[in-house]
C-alpha positions in Angstrom: 0.0 -0.4 0.1 1.4 3.4 -0.7 2.3 5.9 1.8 0.1 8.9 1.5 1.2 12.5 3.0 -2.3 13.5 3.4 -2.2 13.5 6.8 -2.0 17.1 9.1 0.0 15.3 11.5 2.6 14.0 9.1 2.6 17.2 6.5 3.7 19.0 9.9 6.6 16.7 10.6 7.3 16.8 7.2 7.6 20.7 7.3 10.3 20.7 10.3 13.8 22.2 9.4 16.4 19.4 11.8 19.8 20.1 12.5 22.2 17.4 14.2 25.2 17.8 16.2 27.8 15.2 17.4 26.8 13.8 20.8 23.3 13.1 19.9 21.9 16.4 19.9 19.1 18.1 17.4 17.3 20.8 17.1 13.9 20.9 14.9 11.7 23.4 14.6 8.9 24.7 11.6 11.3 27.2 9.0 9.3 30.0 9.9 10.6 29.8 13.8 14.2 28.8 12.3 14.0 32.3 10.6 12.5 34.2 13.2 14.0 32.5 16.6 16.7 31.1 16.1 20.5 32.2 15.1 23.1 29.7 14.5 27.0 31.2 14.4 30.4 29.1 14.2 33.3 30.3 16.2 36.4 29.2 16.4 37.5 27.1 19.8 39.5 28.6 21.8 42.4 26.4 23.7 40.7 23.6 22.0 42.7 20.1 23.2 43.6 17.8 20.5 41.1 15.3 19.4 38.4 17.9 19.9 36.6 20.1 17.4 38.2 23.7 16.6 35.0 25.3 15.7 31.9 25.6 18.1 28.0 26.3 16.9 26.5 29.2 19.1 22.8 29.1 19.1 20.2 31.8 20.4 16.6 30.8 21.0 14.5 34.0 21.6 12.3 32.2 23.9 12.1 30.7 27.0 11.9 26.8 27.3 8.4 25.1 28.0 9.3 21.7 28.8 12.2 19.8 29.5 11.9 15.9 29.4 
């Protein structure tokens, strides 16, 4: 049976922007929220130890945490 993308729930899942980082870290949100509320900046890591990433990502979310699991 073919998979149909007519369910609103499935549609909303397909319209999320997802960013994955090492260490099993993920950030996902609707594209409008990314554009309006989230900024990401890549910076050089100062004094990075050998084997550690030489760049980090600073994420700013212009909103408060609603829930944590």
